[in-house]
GUVO-55546 format. One record per residue: residue number from 1; residue in three letters; z, x, y of N, C-alpha, C in turn. Coordinates in Angstrom, 3 decimals. Layout:
k|r|n_pz|n_px|n_py|ca_pz|ca_px|ca_py|c_pz|c_px|c_py
NUM|ALA|Z|X|Y|Z|X|Y|Z|X|Y
...
This chain:
k|r|n_pz|n_px|n_py|ca_pz|ca_px|ca_py|c_pz|c_px|c_py
1|UNK|-14.156|90.627|20.894|-13.192|90.395|21.961|-12.029|89.595|21.403
2|UNK|-10.809|90.018|21.655|-9.642|89.321|21.143|-9.419|88.028|21.916
3|UNK|-8.483|87.238|21.403|-8.201|85.948|22.015|-7.663|86.119|23.428
4|UNK|-7.881|85.082|24.237|-7.340|85.074|25.588|-5.824|84.899|25.537
5|UNK|-5.121|85.313|26.596|-3.689|85.012|26.668|-3.464|83.503|26.572
6|UNK|-2.304|83.121|26.056|-2.015|81.698|25.879|-2.065|80.952|27.209
7|UNK|-1.622|81.604|28.283|-1.709|81.015|29.617|-2.985|81.495|30.271
8|UNK|-3.871|80.567|30.633|-5.168|80.964|31.167|-5.113|81.329|32.647
9|UNK|-4.025|81.006|33.347|-3.837|81.399|34.740|-2.614|82.303|34.811
10|UNK|-2.806|83.533|35.251|-1.712|84.490|35.307|-1.570|85.049|36.719
11|UNK|-0.328|85.421|37.058|-0.047|86.053|38.353|0.686|87.360|38.081
12|UNK|0.181|88.447|38.617|0.787|89.756|38.429|1.115|90.371|39.784
13|UNK|2.234|91.070|39.857|2.598|91.811|41.068|2.512|93.297|40.770
14|UNK|1.746|94.009|41.579|1.473|95.427|41.328|2.723|96.257|41.580
15|UNK|3.054|97.096|40.592|4.211|97.981|40.723|3.800|99.452|40.753
16|UNK|2.518|99.723|40.492|2.022|101.112|40.504|0.878|101.210|41.499
17|UNK|1.160|101.442|42.782|0.113|101.477|43.802|-0.823|102.678|43.636
18|UNK|-2.008|102.553|44.247|-2.961|103.663|44.242|-3.959|103.620|43.106
19|UNK|-3.804|102.698|42.164|-4.709|102.610|41.021|-5.830|101.607|41.333
20|UNK|-7.007|101.847|40.785|-8.113|100.911|40.946|-7.781|99.575|40.279
21|UNK|-8.330|98.509|40.839|-8.086|97.180|40.279|-8.524|97.089|38.829
22|UNK|-9.746|97.558|38.505|-10.209|97.437|37.118|-9.386|98.299|36.171
23|UNK|-8.953|99.483|36.635|-8.120|100.347|35.796|-6.766|99.691|35.514
24|UNK|-6.206|99.052|36.532|-4.926|98.365|36.371|-5.047|97.251|35.329
25|UNK|-6.153|96.520|35.400|-6.345|95.401|34.474|-6.581|95.877|33.047
26|UNK|-7.289|97.002|32.880|-7.498|97.563|31.543|-6.161|97.919|30.907
27|UNK|-5.242|98.459|31.717|-3.906|98.783|31.201|-3.120|97.521|30.857
28|UNK|-3.296|96.485|31.681|-2.542|95.252|31.472|-3.087|94.435|30.297
29|UNK|-4.411|94.553|30.067|-5.048|93.759|29.012|-5.933|94.668|28.150
30|UNK|-5.318|95.498|27.320|-6.097|96.450|26.516|-7.019|95.787|25.499
31|UNK|-6.822|94.501|25.238|-7.689|93.808|24.279|-9.076|93.520|24.860
32|UNK|-9.225|93.689|26.175|-10.505|93.409|26.825|-11.164|94.703|27.277
33|UNK|-12.479|94.720|27.278|-13.216|95.893|27.744|-13.207|95.938|29.273
34|UNK|-13.400|97.135|29.813|-13.489|97.288|31.268|-14.670|96.467|31.812
35|UNK|-15.795|96.478|31.071|-16.986|95.755|31.531|-16.707|94.261|31.657
36|UNK|-15.958|93.702|30.680|-15.641|92.277|30.730|-14.742|91.966|31.925
37|UNK|-13.748|92.791|32.163|-12.844|92.560|33.295|-13.569|92.733|34.623
38|UNK|-14.484|93.700|34.691|-15.268|93.882|35.914|-16.132|92.660|36.191
39|UNK|-16.645|92.053|35.123|-17.461|90.849|35.296|-16.602|89.705|35.825
40|UNK|-15.369|89.577|35.337|-14.473|88.540|35.850|-14.174|88.755|37.330
41|UNK|-13.989|90.024|37.724|-13.751|90.335|39.136|-14.963|89.928|39.967
42|UNK|-16.128|90.323|39.491|-17.378|90.057|40.206|-17.629|88.566|40.371
43|UNK|-17.254|87.782|39.354|-17.515|86.346|39.377|-16.406|85.541|40.052
44|UNK|-15.372|86.232|40.562|-14.332|85.553|41.326|-13.200|84.970|40.519
45|UNK|-13.119|85.338|39.230|-12.010|84.847|38.410|-10.723|85.630|38.669
46|UNK|-10.851|86.801|39.289|-9.686|87.644|39.564|-9.605|87.871|41.075
47|UNK|-8.486|87.509|41.665|-8.292|87.619|43.107|-7.134|88.564|43.403
48|UNK|-7.176|89.197|44.548|-6.059|90.024|45.032|-5.581|89.417|46.345
49|UNK|-4.309|89.038|46.369|-3.734|88.375|47.552|-4.580|87.166|47.961
50|UNK|-5.027|86.406|46.948|-5.791|85.153|47.099|-7.222|85.359|47.610
51|UNK|-7.658|86.602|47.692|-9.017|86.869|48.151|-9.808|87.648|47.110
52|UNK|-11.149|87.560|47.180|-11.999|88.308|46.253|-11.915|89.795|46.584
53|UNK|-12.071|90.614|45.571|-11.965|92.062|45.732|-12.966|92.747|44.825
54|UNK|-13.237|94.003|45.131|-14.124|94.793|44.278|-13.314|95.461|43.171
55|UNK|-13.998|95.784|42.078|-13.331|96.454|40.962|-12.749|97.793|41.378
56|UNK|-13.369|98.428|42.374|-12.945|99.768|42.809|-11.796|99.743|43.825
57|UNK|-11.355|98.546|44.207|-10.291|98.453|45.215|-9.028|99.171|44.759
58|UNK|-8.459|99.993|45.640|-7.193|100.668|45.349|-6.052|99.715|45.696
59|UNK|-5.209|99.464|44.715|-4.135|98.494|44.890|-2.953|99.092|45.649
60|UNK|-2.301|98.242|46.408|-1.088|98.635|47.129|0.126|98.034|46.426
61|UNK|1.291|98.607|46.704|2.508|98.079|46.110|2.728|96.626|46.501
62|UNK|3.101|95.820|45.550|3.394|94.390|45.706|2.149|93.546|45.987
63|UNK|0.950|94.131|45.804|-0.251|93.285|45.818|-0.113|92.231|44.733
64|UNK|-0.596|91.051|45.013|-0.489|89.933|44.067|-1.868|89.661|43.467
65|UNK|-1.959|89.777|42.144|-3.219|89.552|41.440|-3.153|88.214|40.732
66|UNK|-4.150|87.390|40.958|-4.264|86.092|40.280|-5.467|86.146|39.346
67|UNK|-5.241|85.770|38.099|-6.297|85.833|37.095|-6.465|84.460|36.461
68|UNK|-7.682|83.947|36.495|-8.010|82.711|35.793|-9.010|83.060|34.698
69|UNK|-8.568|83.012|33.457|-9.447|83.371|32.354|-10.389|82.211|32.038
70|UNK|-11.701|82.441|32.083|-12.633|81.369|31.732|-12.615|81.129|30.227
71|UNK|-13.042|79.967|29.774|-13.096|79.722|28.329|-14.075|80.681|27.660
72|UNK|-13.722|81.129|26.467|-14.620|82.022|25.741|-15.879|81.274|25.316
73|UNK|-17.024|81.939|25.378|-18.262|81.289|24.935|-18.245|81.075|23.427
74|UNK|-19.007|80.088|22.978|-19.113|79.845|21.544|-20.048|80.874|20.918
75|UNK|-19.829|81.232|19.666|-20.695|82.227|19.013|-22.129|81.729|18.944
76|UNK|-23.112|82.603|19.175|-24.508|82.188|19.067|-24.867|81.848|17.625
77|UNK|-25.840|80.964|17.475|-26.267|80.525|16.149|-27.606|81.170|15.776
78|UNK|-27.798|81.368|14.486|-29.061|81.928|14.009|-30.197|80.940|14.247
79|UNK|-31.342|81.470|14.696|-32.536|80.645|14.906|-33.735|81.367|14.310
80|UNK|-34.612|80.651|13.621|-35.787|81.286|13.002|-36.890|81.581|14.024
81|UNK|-36.672|82.609|14.838|-37.638|83.026|15.858|-38.357|84.269|15.351
82|UNK|-39.661|84.281|15.420|-40.445|85.414|14.921|-40.157|86.679|15.728
83|UNK|-40.037|87.797|15.021|-39.779|89.083|15.663|-40.822|90.108|15.221
84|UNK|-41.200|90.982|16.144|-42.065|92.108|15.797|-41.163|93.318|15.591
85|UNK|-40.864|93.638|14.335|-39.940|94.724|14.015|-40.739|96.010|13.811
86|UNK|-40.409|97.012|14.614|-41.105|98.298|14.572|-40.480|99.227|13.540
87|UNK|-39.152|99.142|13.400|-38.421|100.008|12.467|-37.131|99.303|12.086
88|UNK|-36.710|99.507|10.829|-35.440|98.943|10.389|-34.889|99.764|9.245
89|UNK|-33.587|100.035|9.282|-32.897|100.620|8.142|-31.557|99.904|7.993
90|UNK|-30.641|100.476|7.277|-29.372|99.789|7.005|-28.468|99.711|8.229
91|UNK|-28.794|100.489|9.292|-27.895|100.552|10.441|-28.486|100.042|11.745
92|UNK|-29.804|100.109|11.893|-30.409|99.726|13.170|-31.691|98.924|12.966
93|UNK|-32.108|98.245|14.023|-33.397|97.558|14.085|-34.036|97.904|15.426
94|UNK|-35.303|98.281|15.425|-36.064|98.468|16.659|-37.074|97.329|16.741
95|UNK|-36.998|96.584|17.824|-37.842|95.401|18.013|-38.762|95.615|19.208
96|UNK|-40.006|95.171|19.079|-40.935|95.135|20.206|-40.821|93.734|20.804
97|UNK|-40.045|93.618|21.855|-39.706|92.311|22.440|-40.850|91.771|23.306
98|UNK|-41.216|90.508|23.125|-42.221|89.925|24.017|-41.612|89.533|25.357
99|UNK|-42.431|89.473|26.387|-41.970|88.946|27.674|-41.581|87.488|27.494
100|UNK|-40.552|87.064|28.241|-40.103|85.678|28.173|-38.929|85.456|27.247
101|UNK|-38.565|86.460|26.450|-37.442|86.330|25.520|-36.206|87.004|26.115
102|UNK|-35.170|86.207|26.366|-33.905|86.733|26.877|-33.175|87.482|25.763
103|UNK|-32.435|88.517|26.136|-31.773|89.359|25.124|-30.615|88.632|24.444
104|UNK|-29.710|88.047|25.210|-28.532|87.425|24.599|-28.173|86.135|25.324
105|UNK|-27.412|85.251|24.676|-27.044|83.978|25.311|-26.210|84.184|26.572
106|UNK|-26.354|83.244|27.485|-25.569|83.194|28.722|-25.353|81.722|29.051
107|UNK|-24.424|81.406|29.962|-24.169|79.991|30.268|-25.431|79.219|30.661
108|UNK|-26.347|79.889|31.358|-27.566|79.209|31.806|-28.702|79.323|30.780
109|UNK|-28.432|80.032|29.679|-29.457|80.207|28.642|-28.728|80.392|27.312
110|UNK|-28.202|79.314|26.718|-27.300|79.444|25.576|-27.976|79.746|24.237
111|UNK|-29.287|79.590|24.132|-29.930|79.813|22.839|-31.369|80.288|23.037
112|UNK|-32.116|80.374|21.937|-33.511|80.872|21.962|-33.584|82.280|22.555
113|UNK|-32.690|83.155|22.107|-32.651|84.534|22.598|-32.913|85.514|21.454
114|UNK|-33.038|86.779|21.807|-33.219|87.819|20.795|-32.042|87.835|19.821
115|UNK|-30.834|87.673|20.335|-29.655|87.653|19.458|-29.741|86.521|18.445
116|UNK|-30.157|85.331|18.873|-30.309|84.210|17.934|-31.309|84.545|16.841
117|UNK|-32.414|85.188|17.233|-33.437|85.577|16.260|-32.910|86.631|15.294
118|UNK|-32.157|87.608|15.815|-31.633|88.685|14.978|-30.591|88.171|13.989
119|UNK|-29.798|87.189|14.397|-28.790|86.630|13.489|-29.448|85.946|12.296
120|UNK|-30.627|85.367|12.503|-31.354|84.761|11.387|-31.937|85.833|10.474
121|UNK|-32.395|86.933|11.078|-32.994|88.021|10.300|-31.934|88.857|9.594
122|UNK|-30.789|89.038|10.251|-29.742|89.929|9.738|-28.374|89.278|9.969
123|UNK|-27.936|88.377|9.075|-26.670|87.659|9.279|-25.464|88.569|9.476
124|UNK|-25.479|89.768|8.910|-24.350|90.681|9.057|-24.161|91.200|10.456
125|UNK|-25.111|90.929|11.338|-25.028|91.387|12.724|-23.835|90.784|13.447
126|UNK|-23.319|89.667|12.940|-22.188|88.991|13.589|-20.986|89.908|13.761
127|UNK|-20.851|90.898|12.910|-19.688|91.771|12.973|-19.874|93.009|13.817
128|UNK|-20.999|93.110|14.535|-21.277|94.313|15.311|-21.244|94.019|16.799
129|UNK|-20.177|94.479|17.474|-20.105|94.301|18.918|-19.331|93.054|19.300
130|UNK|-19.585|92.549|20.514|-18.790|91.430|20.989|-19.342|90.100|20.479
131|UNK|-18.667|89.036|20.863|-18.945|87.715|20.311|-20.352|87.228|20.645
132|UNK|-20.770|87.423|21.898|-22.028|86.853|22.371|-23.195|87.823|22.219
133|UNK|-22.904|89.120|22.211|-23.973|90.127|22.178|-23.833|91.059|20.980
134|UNK|-23.766|90.533|19.777|-23.582|91.416|18.617|-24.731|92.417|18.482
135|UNK|-24.353|93.699|18.371|-25.344|94.747|18.147|-26.082|95.229|19.369
136|UNK|-25.936|94.562|20.505|-26.711|94.916|21.695|-26.091|96.143|22.381
137|UNK|-26.897|97.187|22.572|-26.407|98.416|23.206|-27.143|98.725|24.504
138|UNK|-28.273|98.078|24.736|-28.970|98.175|26.031|-29.790|96.902|26.182
139|UNK|-30.369|96.710|27.372|-31.043|95.449|27.618|-32.393|95.666|28.295
140|UNK|-33.231|94.659|28.159|-34.465|94.552|28.926|-34.429|93.208|29.647
141|UNK|-34.963|93.167|30.859|-35.056|91.893|31.564|-35.861|90.901|30.727
142|UNK|-35.618|89.630|30.949|-36.332|88.584|30.222|-37.848|88.785|30.286
143|UNK|-38.370|89.094|31.469|-39.816|89.204|31.638|-40.338|90.625|31.494
144|UNK|-39.521|91.528|30.967|-39.980|92.863|30.593|-40.254|92.871|29.098
145|UNK|-41.398|93.374|28.714|-41.738|93.483|27.290|-41.431|94.887|26.801
146|UNK|-41.402|95.049|25.474|-41.293|96.388|24.915|-40.128|96.617|23.989
147|UNK|-39.808|97.897|23.797|-38.934|98.344|22.717|-37.454|98.260|23.057
148|UNK|-36.686|97.760|22.081|-35.232|97.706|22.209|-34.633|97.994|20.841
149|UNK|-33.551|98.787|20.817|-32.874|99.095|19.566|-31.571|98.308|19.495
150|UNK|-31.259|97.788|18.304|-30.059|96.985|18.085|-29.287|97.577|16.903
151|UNK|-27.961|97.646|17.036|-27.118|98.185|15.967|-26.736|97.080|14.984
152|UNK|-26.716|97.435|13.691|-26.336|96.471|12.662|-24.850|96.525|12.317
153|UNK|-24.181|97.607|12.671|-22.755|97.713|12.366|-22.052|98.465|13.487
154|UNK|-20.730|98.494|13.416|-19.943|99.044|14.519|-20.145|100.540|14.690
155|UNK|-20.232|101.297|13.600|-20.408|102.749|13.740|-21.754|103.077|14.381
156|UNK|-22.795|102.337|14.031|-24.103|102.549|14.654|-24.057|102.161|16.128
157|UNK|-23.354|101.093|16.431|-23.240|100.652|17.824|-22.574|101.715|18.688
158|UNK|-21.486|102.284|18.188|-20.777|103.323|18.939|-21.662|104.550|19.129
159|UNK|-22.376|104.943|18.080|-23.267|106.100|18.172|-24.346|105.895|19.230
160|UNK|-24.976|104.737|19.214|-26.044|104.471|20.175|-25.503|104.365|21.604
161|UNK|-24.359|103.709|21.763|-23.752|103.608|23.095|-23.460|104.994|23.650
162|UNK|-22.930|105.892|22.813|-22.635|107.252|23.265|-23.902|108.007|23.641
163|UNK|-25.008|107.756|22.921|-26.275|108.398|23.275|-26.790|107.892|24.622
164|UNK|-26.656|106.601|24.867|-27.070|106.070|26.169|-26.179|106.616|27.278
165|UNK|-24.870|106.647|27.046|-23.956|107.179|28.062|-24.224|108.653|28.328
166|UNK|-24.569|109.398|27.271|-24.848|110.820|27.423|-26.235|111.127|27.955
167|UNK|-27.014|110.071|28.247|-28.364|110.207|28.815|-29.279|111.031|27.916
168|UNK|-29.107|110.903|26.596|-29.955|111.633|25.650|-31.037|110.744|25.038
169|UNK|-31.037|109.466|25.382|-32.046|108.540|24.869|-33.313|108.658|25.718
170|UNK|-34.470|108.732|25.078|-35.754|108.747|25.785|-36.179|107.313|26.052
171|UNK|-36.369|106.980|27.330|-36.833|105.645|27.707|-37.976|105.806|28.701
172|UNK|-39.142|105.278|28.382|-40.279|105.347|29.291|-40.910|103.972|29.418
173|UNK|-41.277|103.641|30.640|-41.866|102.342|30.934|-43.203|102.542|31.638
174|UNK|-44.142|101.641|31.390|-45.367|101.577|32.171|-45.179|100.471|33.208
175|UNK|-45.395|100.841|34.478|-45.092|99.930|35.582|-46.245|99.960|36.583
176|UNK|-46.716|98.798|36.984|-47.754|98.703|38.010|-47.098|98.334|39.334
177|UNK|-47.386|99.129|40.370|-46.812|98.872|41.695|-47.917|98.736|42.725
178|UNK|-47.592|98.095|43.840|-48.525|97.962|44.958|-48.450|99.225|45.810
179|UNK|-49.612|99.798|46.123|-49.674|100.989|46.950|-49.988|102.239|46.143
180|UNK|-50.500|103.247|46.825|-50.780|104.539|46.195|-49.539|105.416|46.308
181|UNK|-48.859|105.589|45.208|-47.580|106.307|45.216|-47.814|107.781|45.526
182|UNK|-47.074|108.265|46.516|-47.130|109.690|46.887|-45.727|110.152|47.226
183|UNK|-45.307|111.312|46.714|-46.045|112.217|45.829|-46.273|111.614|44.447
184|UNK|-47.165|112.237|43.681|-47.567|111.702|42.382|-46.490|111.726|41.333
185|UNK|-45.446|112.505|41.559|-44.289|112.466|40.666|-43.041|112.777|41.466
186|UNK|-41.931|112.272|41.000|-40.703|112.495|41.751|-39.516|111.837|41.093
187|UNK|-38.384|111.896|41.773|-37.130|111.323|41.289|-36.500|110.506|42.400
188|UNK|-36.074|109.310|42.060|-35.368|108.438|43.004|-33.890|108.469|42.645
189|UNK|-33.064|108.888|43.568|-31.611|108.920|43.365|-30.964|108.102|44.467
190|UNK|-30.775|106.827|44.215|-30.178|105.918|45.187|-29.166|105.029|44.462
191|UNK|-27.938|104.927|44.972|-26.918|104.107|44.293|-27.261|102.623|44.358
192|UNK|-26.975|101.911|43.271|-27.312|100.489|43.164|-26.045|99.668|42.960
193|UNK|-25.970|98.548|43.670|-24.857|97.624|43.513|-25.301|96.214|43.840
194|UNK|-24.381|95.270|43.776|-24.688|93.883|44.123|-25.031|93.779|45.605
195|UNK|-26.008|92.962|45.911|-26.369|92.700|47.298|-25.265|91.845|47.915
196|UNK|-24.568|92.331|48.952|-23.456|91.562|49.535|-23.908|90.239|50.138
197|UNK|-25.212|90.108|50.441|-25.727|88.860|51.028|-26.220|87.886|49.967
198|UNK|-26.434|88.393|48.753|-26.906|87.535|47.656|-26.430|88.144|46.350
199|UNK|-25.375|87.601|45.770|-24.731|88.214|44.610|-25.598|88.168|43.363
200|UNK|-26.700|87.406|43.382|-27.588|87.361|42.231|-28.587|88.512|42.242
201|UNK|-28.656|89.224|43.353|-29.608|90.332|43.490|-28.875|91.665|43.484
202|UNK|-29.590|92.708|43.097|-29.083|94.063|43.228|-29.795|94.720|44.413
203|UNK|-29.184|95.769|44.951|-29.810|96.476|46.065|-29.255|97.885|46.140
204|UNK|-29.871|98.711|46.984|-29.350|100.051|47.230|-28.213|99.940|48.235
205|UNK|-27.014|100.336|47.821|-25.839|100.292|48.696|-25.051|101.584|48.529
206|UNK|-24.476|102.032|49.616|-23.777|103.320|49.616|-22.658|103.376|48.586
207|UNK|-21.962|102.233|48.395|-20.826|102.206|47.468|-21.254|101.817|46.055
208|UNK|-22.553|101.744|45.808|-23.051|101.370|44.489|-22.865|102.457|43.452
209|UNK|-23.295|102.170|42.229|-23.161|103.119|41.122|-24.364|104.063|41.100
210|UNK|-24.132|105.260|40.614|-25.191|106.253|40.528|-26.384|105.700|39.747
211|UNK|-27.580|105.925|40.274|-28.798|105.469|39.604|-29.895|106.505|39.817
212|UNK|-30.515|106.942|38.726|-31.536|107.994|38.773|-32.777|107.520|38.033
213|UNK|-33.920|107.588|38.694|-35.182|107.175|38.095|-36.241|108.249|38.331
214|UNK|-36.820|108.781|37.246|-37.955|109.698|37.353|-39.242|108.888|37.216
215|UNK|-40.294|109.340|37.888|-41.577|108.651|37.758|-42.718|109.647|37.898
216|UNK|-43.878|109.278|37.374|-45.105|110.020|37.642|-46.278|109.055|37.583
217|UNK|-47.291|109.326|38.403|-48.465|108.456|38.451|-49.309|108.687|37.207
218|UNK|-49.613|107.606|36.524|-50.499|107.646|35.370|-51.949|107.455|35.807
219|UNK|-52.146|106.551|36.797|-53.507|106.238|37.238|-53.445|105.488|38.565
220|UNK|-54.380|105.813|39.469|-54.557|105.015|40.680|-55.645|103.981|40.415
221|UNK|-55.381|102.729|40.809|-56.325|101.632|40.605|-56.478|100.902|41.929
222|UNK|-57.437|101.348|42.756|-57.573|100.767|44.088|-56.302|101.008|44.879
223|UNK|-55.727|99.930|45.396|-54.493|100.041|46.175|-53.257|99.824|45.301
224|UNK|-53.387|100.143|44.016|-52.276|100.022|43.085|-52.068|101.343|42.362
225|UNK|-50.874|101.521|41.801|-50.573|102.720|41.000|-49.934|102.294|39.689
226|UNK|-50.477|102.812|38.594|-49.851|102.620|37.290|-48.954|103.825|37.042
227|UNK|-47.673|103.572|36.891|-46.681|104.639|36.773|-46.104|104.712|35.370
228|UNK|-45.709|105.924|34.982|-44.780|106.091|33.876|-43.417|106.314|34.509
229|UNK|-42.468|105.464|34.176|-41.143|105.501|34.794|-40.100|105.805|33.732
230|UNK|-39.230|106.768|34.040|-38.230|107.228|33.077|-36.839|107.159|33.702
231|UNK|-36.161|106.024|33.594|-34.813|105.912|34.151|-33.812|106.731|33.344
232|UNK|-32.978|107.476|34.026|-31.929|108.250|33.349|-30.607|107.496|33.299
233|UNK|-30.476|106.480|34.126|-29.302|105.607|34.079|-29.807|104.194|33.775
234|UNK|-28.894|103.278|33.519|-29.302|101.942|33.101|-28.711|100.843|33.948
235|UNK|-28.864|100.933|35.257|-28.325|99.892|36.135|-29.179|98.622|36.077
236|UNK|-28.546|97.510|36.360|-29.253|96.233|36.359|-30.424|96.263|37.335
237|UNK|-31.629|95.906|36.859|-32.850|95.832|37.671|-33.210|97.181|38.311
238|UNK|-32.764|98.288|37.703|-32.897|99.602|38.344|-34.331|99.939|38.745
239|UNK|-35.280|99.800|37.822|-36.663|100.183|38.122|-37.197|99.354|39.289
240|UNK|-36.970|98.061|39.244|-37.495|97.168|40.279|-36.873|97.459|41.637
241|UNK|-35.564|97.685|41.666|-34.865|97.958|42.922|-35.286|99.304|43.495
242|UNK|-35.328|100.338|42.661|-35.671|101.679|43.142|-37.093|101.751|43.690
243|UNK|-38.051|101.202|42.960|-39.432|101.285|43.429|-39.633|100.469|44.701
244|UNK|-38.978|99.331|44.808|-39.050|98.553|46.039|-38.433|99.322|47.207
245|UNK|-37.334|100.026|46.934|-36.622|100.748|47.986|-37.456|101.867|48.597
246|UNK|-38.372|102.460|47.815|-39.204|103.544|48.362|-40.570|103.033|48.809
247|UNK|-40.730|101.702|48.841|-41.934|101.135|49.419|-43.067|100.834|48.469
248|UNK|-42.775|100.827|47.150|-43.809|100.542|46.157|-43.322|99.426|45.224
249|UNK|-43.415|98.165|45.671|-42.873|97.049|44.883|-43.650|96.813|43.600
250|UNK|-42.941|96.351|42.585|-43.539|96.076|41.278|-44.408|94.821|41.361
251|UNK|-45.604|94.908|40.824|-46.541|93.791|40.829|-46.042|92.687|39.892
252|UNK|-46.064|91.453|40.393|-45.654|90.306|39.592|-44.166|90.024|39.596
253|UNK|-43.373|90.851|40.270|-41.923|90.662|40.320|-41.587|89.728|41.483
254|UNK|-41.086|88.507|41.198|-40.840|87.539|42.269|-39.589|87.821|43.095
255|UNK|-38.735|88.720|42.634|-37.460|88.960|43.315|-37.532|90.171|44.245
256|UNK|-37.979|91.302|43.738|-38.005|92.533|44.529|-39.431|93.007|44.830
257|UNK|-40.421|92.430|44.146|-41.769|92.965|44.217|-42.739|92.088|44.976
258|UNK|-43.992|92.069|44.501|-45.044|91.284|45.148|-45.693|90.386|44.101
259|UNK|-46.011|89.170|44.525|-46.711|88.250|43.632|-48.136|88.730|43.422
260|UNK|-48.739|88.283|42.325|-50.085|88.715|41.996|-50.864|87.581|41.346
261|UNK|-52.144|87.504|41.696|-53.010|86.518|41.061|-53.435|86.978|39.672
262|UNK|-53.159|88.255|39.348|-53.624|88.836|38.097|-52.647|88.647|36.939
263|UNK|-51.385|88.391|37.257|-50.378|88.368|36.200|-49.243|87.431|36.570
264|UNK|-48.674|86.752|35.572|-47.639|85.763|35.822|-46.229|86.261|35.619
265|UNK|-46.067|87.555|35.428|-44.702|88.113|35.268|-44.715|89.557|35.748
266|UNK|-43.531|90.159|35.815|-43.454|91.529|36.317|-44.156|92.491|35.364
267|UNK|-44.920|93.416|35.948|-45.671|94.388|35.153|-44.751|95.560|34.813
268|UNK|-43.894|95.351|33.823|-43.013|96.414|33.308|-43.019|96.307|31.792
269|UNK|-43.352|97.413|31.139|-43.403|97.429|29.675|-42.683|98.670|29.157
270|UNK|-41.662|98.455|28.334|-40.903|99.559|27.737|-41.713|100.109|26.561
271|UNK|-42.526|101.125|26.833|-43.509|101.535|25.830|-43.050|102.689|24.943
272|UNK|-41.990|103.384|25.339|-41.524|104.498|24.505|-40.005|104.496|24.451
273|UNK|-39.454|104.719|23.230|-38.006|104.748|23.036|-37.688|105.770|21.948
274|UNK|-36.828|106.724|22.269|-36.449|107.751|21.308|-34.947|107.978|21.292
275|UNK|-34.387|108.211|20.113|-32.941|108.408|19.963|-32.684|109.031|18.594
276|UNK|-31.442|109.385|18.336|-31.056|109.956|17.051|-30.481|108.865|16.152
277|UNK|-30.915|108.857|14.897|-30.393|107.875|13.948|-28.885|108.072|13.771
278|UNK|-28.099|107.024|13.870|-26.646|107.171|13.730|-26.223|107.805|12.408
279|UNK|-26.953|107.532|11.329|-26.523|108.003|10.013|-26.863|109.468|9.752
280|UNK|-28.031|109.921|10.214|-28.506|111.272|9.867|-28.636|112.209|11.060
281|UNK|-28.553|111.682|12.276|-28.752|112.459|13.509|-30.209|112.901|13.689
282|UNK|-31.101|112.373|12.865|-32.528|112.695|13.013|-33.084|111.991|14.248
283|UNK|-33.863|112.755|15.048|-34.469|112.162|16.241|-35.745|111.420|15.859
284|UNK|-35.837|110.161|16.263|-37.039|109.368|16.053|-37.511|108.818|17.390
285|UNK|-38.823|108.702|17.541|-39.386|108.156|18.775|-40.434|107.099|18.414
286|UNK|-40.399|105.991|19.124|-41.284|104.868|18.847|-42.103|104.554|20.094
287|UNK|-43.278|103.967|19.886|-44.125|103.590|21.016|-44.672|102.194|20.793
288|UNK|-45.005|101.535|21.894|-45.531|100.170|21.859|-46.726|100.081|22.804
289|UNK|-47.866|99.590|22.340|-49.028|99.459|23.218|-48.816|98.363|24.257
290|UNK|-49.562|98.437|25.358|-49.477|97.385|26.367|-49.836|96.038|25.753
291|UNK|-49.063|95.003|26.011|-49.438|93.674|25.528|-50.680|93.155|26.251
292|UNK|-51.286|92.128|25.677|-52.589|91.671|26.144|-52.582|91.224|27.600
293|UNK|-51.519|90.542|28.047|-51.518|90.060|29.440|-51.537|91.204|30.437
294|UNK|-50.854|92.320|30.117|-50.849|93.459|31.017|-52.180|94.222|30.958
295|UNK|-52.789|94.298|29.785|-54.113|94.898|29.660|-55.130|94.157|30.519
296|UNK|-55.090|92.842|30.452|-56.051|92.034|31.209|-55.844|92.202|32.708
297|UNK|-54.571|92.328|33.127|-54.300|92.539|34.558|-54.914|93.856|35.032
298|UNK|-54.839|94.900|34.227|-55.415|96.195|34.610|-56.927|96.131|34.673
299|UNK|-57.538|95.355|33.795|-58.996|95.317|33.701|-59.650|94.748|34.960
300|UNK|-58.934|93.878|35.680|-59.526|93.272|36.882|-59.340|94.144|38.114
301|UNK|-58.559|95.201|38.013|-58.347|96.089|39.163|-59.479|97.121|39.219
302|UNK|-59.816|97.602|40.423|-60.862|98.635|40.533|-60.449|99.922|39.865
303|UNK|-61.391|100.582|39.187|-61.126|101.837|38.488|-61.843|102.989|39.186
């Protein structure tokens, strides 16, 4: 990410009406990504006529945009954190992430993340991607375990991002939900966006972004279902929101799901990941067994 403008508070008057707010800002500040500007809008750093607005808002002539650029975060530091590396070559690393490990630094979690661990393992990662999330092309929730691929250089990062955008990456999760899921397989197509009543949560909203999740029942365990879930899009908290929306909340999920005496975190494990190597275009697929805490949770359920 390039440097911020010298003036951290800017005022702009719209001269080209009919354009989306985020599109207008991308044109005005080409040094920033659309995702970064959308985050500033979402967090209230960008106002239209002194009020908060959505990124999709269509601007009118002479609308007044106020922008307050927050200070840039400091670069993450390398930390000697143990990693379970499933595959590595000169361009990518596939890691089997444990539950409890956050992917990248954030204001409320500045260190002890996967990025800090990767910087210690691969110092050259600093040059891949943005300042805070070098090499990161997709994410797993902190309390989701399983497979994640990280790019070591910019060309690999672009290749992987394009594969995710093109929906050609294989992603499968094992998920335990409350209730006997019926039908035994299906597709959930419900748009996801920020919950207007609680901006820290996601929910199904008509104006949300497209979200598609395929699922099939792997096993019924009493009044629970073990699912294989295959999201085709990558919205924030997508699996948890979608399954809750159709009446089958994720076990152990304190936000959208149901608490459980059997497990202390959400029962979601990214067990399969497949993609094409950026350098050779060869398709590779990796798998990860259920971690011990999730195995033990299944063992106490009726079979």
